[in-house]
N, C-alpha and C positions, 0 to 999 in steps of 0.2 A: 652894596652891589652897584656897579656902574656899567654902562654900556660903552664907556670910553675910558680915558686915562686921567680922570679927575683926581684920583687918589695919588698923592705925592709919594707914598711909600713904595709904589711900584715903579720900577725902572722904566723911564719913558722910552729909551732906546730899544730895549729888549721887547717891550710890549708893543710899541709902535710897529716894529718890523713884523711881528707875528700878526698883529691886527691888520696890517696892510696886505698881508698874504691871504688871510682868512675872510675878511669882510666881503671882498668882491665875489667870493665863491658862494656866499650866503644869499645873494640877491635872488629873489623869487623861489627860494628853497623852503619847502614845507616838510615838517616832520609828520609822517602818517600816523593817524589814530582815528578815533571816531570823528574828530574834527581836526583836519590837517591845520597845523599851526606853524607860524614863522620860526626860524632859528636865528638867534642873534649872538654876537660876540660879547662876552662879559669878562670883567676883571674882578679880582678879589684880593684884598690887602693881606690875608692870612698867609704868612710865609714860613711858618715853622717846618722843620724837616719831617716831623711825625705826620701821619695821616690825619686829615680833618675828621672831626667828630660831628655827630648830629647836633650836639649842643652848640658847637662853634657855628654851624650853618644857621641855626636859629638866631644866634646873636648877630651874625653878619647881616641877615635879612631882616633883623628886628621883628621877629615873629613872637607872638604870645606862646606860652607853654602848651596851650591847647591844640596848636596846629601840629598835625602829624608830619614827621620827617623821617625818612628811612634812607639808608645807603643801599644802592643797588650795584650791579656790576657794569663795567664798561661794555661787556658783551651784550648785556640787555639793551644798551643804548645803540651800539653799532650794528649788531647782527641783522635787525629787520631792514636796515637801510643800505647795507653794503653787500648783502648776500643776494645774488641774482637767482631768480626762480625760473624754471623751464617755461612757465606760461607767460613770462613778462613780454610785453610788447615794447615798441620803441620808446614810449614815454617812460615806462618803468625802468628800462635799461639805462636811459639817460639820467634818471634820478639816482640810480645806483652808482653810476660813474661819477656823478657830482659828489655824492657822499664819500666815495673813495678818495677823491681829490681833497675834500675837506679833512678827512682822516689823515691823509699824508701831510697836509699843511700843518696839522696839530701835532705831528710826530715829535717835535722838539720839546713838547710838554712831558714831564715825567710824573710818576706817582699819580696818575689820573684816577679820579673817583667820580662816581655818579650819585647824586642825591635827588630823591623824589620828595616833593613838598606838597602836601594836601592829600585829599581822598579821591574825589571824583574828577575835579579839574586839577591835574597834577602838574606843577611846575617842575621841570627837570633841568638839573644843572650838571654838566660834565666839566669838571675842573681839574687842571693839572698844574704842576709847578713850572713857572717860567725858567728857561735855561740858566738865567743869572741868579735864581733863587729869590728874586725881589717880591714875589707874590705869586698869585695864581691867576690863570685865565682859562677860558674855554667857551662853552656854548650854553645857551639857555633856550628852552622851548617849553611847550605845554602839550600834554596828552590828556585826552578825555577818556575816562574809563568808567563805564556804567555797569 
């Protein structure tokens, strides 16, 4: 995993363009859970056309077999942060609008998948294929679930 384009297998041009669109939107953005956590842009060298597997995520992150990893849905990731509730005040509405802009900026990614890594302190990865097929990119955050 990288938080930039250190991996030479990923097209610099395609990734840099997406990263330059998304990264400014992530400033001061927190993903809500029991402990609101920062959201960062990540890249992944896995570029096959088939969906990623839990085993591939463990290998990419160099995790031991004992670490729990599961695939979730993109709705699980986006719904809590892009759905406006009736009771939202100005701060919550602004957060929702920001997440909608982030979601729009990532629209060029295809075959998006969400992986949850861990049990209580869960690292969450939203990964999609870059338009040129040179790898994957997306978001990483952490949720606390007790």
